[in-house]
N, C-alpha and C positions, 0 to 999 in steps of 0.2 A: 304687476303695476303698468307694464307695457303693452299686453293684450288683452288686457280684462279676464272676468271670470267665467265667460260664456252666456251670463245673463246680463251682465253692464259694461258698458263699452269704459274702455280706459279713461280716466281723468287726463285730460290733454296737457293741463298745466303740470301736472306731476311727470307724464311724461319727458316734457321738455325739459324739466328741474333735472332728472335724473338722466336725460342725454347729457346735459352742460358738464354733470358731474362726472359723468363717464369719461368724457374727453378730458375733462381736468385733473383726473386722477390716473391718465394712461390705461385705463381697464381696456379700452380697445385692442392695446399691444398684447395684454395678458387673455383676453380672447382669443387669439391667434397664436401665441407663442406657446399655450397650455392645450391647443387643440389635441394634439396629438395623444396626449394622456390622460383624455378622459373617455367615459365611456359612452357606448352608444348612442342612449337615451338622451345623456348630457350634451351630446354635439348636435343632435337635433334641434333641442331647445336653443342652444348657443347660436346656431344660423338662423333659427327664427329672429331673435331681438337682433343679431346683428343688421337682419334687412329691417326691422321696423325702426332703429336707431338711425341707419343711414337716410331714412326719408322724413327725419326729423328737421324742420327748418326753424331756426330762431333769428329772427331780426331779418328774413331773405335770406339767411344763408344756411347752408346745411354744414353744420359744426363738425359732424362725424368726417363727413369728406373731406372738411378742411384740415381736419386733424391727419387722416390718411395722405393728404398731401404732403403734409410736413413729415409723414413718418412711411416715407414710399417701400421702405426696406419691406412693410407688411405685404405688399403686393407680391414682391420678389418671393416670397415666404408664401404664399399661397398658391403659385404658380409651381413651385417647387414640389409640394404636397402632391401633385397628381402622382409623384412616385411612391407614394403610401397608401397600400391599398386600403388602410382603415380609414383613411378622411379624404381620399381621392375626392368623392361625392359632395362631401360635405362642402370644401374647400371649393368647388367648381360652382356649387349654387352661392358661396360669398361674393364669388370672383365675378359673376354674372351678376349680382347686383352692384358692386363697384364699377362694372363697365355702362352702367347707365348715365353714367356721369362722365364727360368729355375728356375734363383733365386726366381724369383715373384711366381711361382709355388711352390717351396718348402716350401717358408714361408707359403702359405696359408694350405697346406697338414699337415704341422705341428702344426698349430694353433687350439686353440681351437676354431675358426670360421667354421673350416672344417666339423667339424659334424654337425653345422646346417644344410648343406645341406641334409642330411637324414630325417631331417623336411621338408625342403623346396620342395622336391620333393613329398610330399605327401599335399601340399597345395589346399585348396577345389577352387582357381582358376586354372582351366587348362593352361591358358597359362604364368601363374607365374612359375607352376609347372613345365611345358614344358621347360622354359627356363632355369630353375634351374637345369634340368636334363642334359642339352647340356652343361652348365658349369661344372657340375660335371664329367660329360664324358670327356670333355676337359681336366678337372685337372689330371685324371687316364691316358690319353694316349698321351699326346702331347710331354711329356719328358721321354721314357721308363727308363732310368737309375735314374731318380730322383725318379720315382713312384716304382720302383722295390728296391732300398735303404729303401723308406718310409713301403713300405709292408713287409718289412723283420723285420724291428725295432718296428712297430706295427700291427702286423698279427691278433694277437688275437682282439685286439680290433676292428679294421676296419670289419674284418667278422662278429663278432657279431653284427654290427651295420646293414651291407649289410644283413645278415639272415632277418633281421626284415623286409626288403623291398622286398624279395624273398616268404616271407610268408604273405604279407600284405593281407588285404581284398580286396585293392582295385586293381580292375582289371589292369588298364593303369600301375600304380606302379609296379605290379608284372610282367606284360609281358615285361615292358621296362628294368625293372631289370636283369630279366633271358635272354633276350636278348643280354644286354650288357655285362652281365658274359660270356656268349657264345665266344663273340668276344675278351674280355679281356685277359681271361685265356691261350688263344691261341697263345698271343704274345711272340716273342722267347725271349724278355728278362724275362717274368714271368713264365717262365718254372718249376723253382724252387718252384716257389707261386702254381702252378697248381697241381704239383705232391702232394704237401701238402694238398693243401685243397680237391682233390678228393679220397683222401685216408682216411680221417676223417668220422668217423662214421653220425657225427652232418650234413655234407655235402652230403653224400651220403642218408639221411633218407630224406632231403629237395629236393633231386633231383627227389627221388621215387615218393614224394608226388606232383611235380611238372608234371611229367611223367603220372599223373593220373588226370591233370587240367582238367576241362571241355572245355578249351579253346585249339583248335588245334595248333593254333600258338605257345602257352604257352608250350605244350606237344613237337613241334619240337625244339624249343631252348633249351628245358630241355636234349633234348636226343644230342643235338650237345656238350652239357658239359658231358652227362653220357656216349660216346661212346669214349671220352679221356680217363675213367676210365677203358672201357673193352680194350682199346688199350693195356692201360699198364698191366693188367693183361696177356692180351695173349704175351706180350714181356716176362712177368716174368714164363708163363708156357713154353716158346720156350727155355727160359735160363736153365730152369729146365731138360726140355726133352733132351738138349745138354749137361749139367752136367752128366745126368744120362748114355749117350751114351757114354760120355768119361770113365766114371767108368766101 
């Protein structure tokens, strides 16, 4: 009913009807709560259904998203499932579907569950750690305004944790973190965060250390962050020269 049979597209009226019933009967909660006890093939189908359902609009409203907004514990449960090897990748897909909606992203960012991602990206299982990093990146890039507000209110807490990733002994963690930072700080919505970050002594020391890293790729990514600082210094010098000329 949700996906069609491969030859014919699903009947949209039926899709909307079943979506409403699923929300009404709390089936979404059953999806999440029973995920760990299901077989591999069933979990795969369930994740597909989850993604289809969240995209359904009824009267200009995403009813499944509204349901999750009223049952936010489901998001905490999904984040916690990264510790379960059997369902971690399934839950990652479900979380990234949720992150497409700003209200759900805002909740995860502000919840205590968010800090778990700083542990997940360094898990010994490469596939799960990579998946967690993809989710982590989506959380910090999908909705610029939400992220900018979050970083403004929790700047110290966030960058204290992020500094641990930049100085990690794990090469993959270190490389991915500095690469992401070099992209993240250059987003227009984060301009104030960028200026604050690159003018702090702690950040400067980390970037200098990364510029000396044995990996060429890490050195290049670190330089992209460092050159922002150089540009800012250049602008300050130009402004001082201009003022001096006026005097």
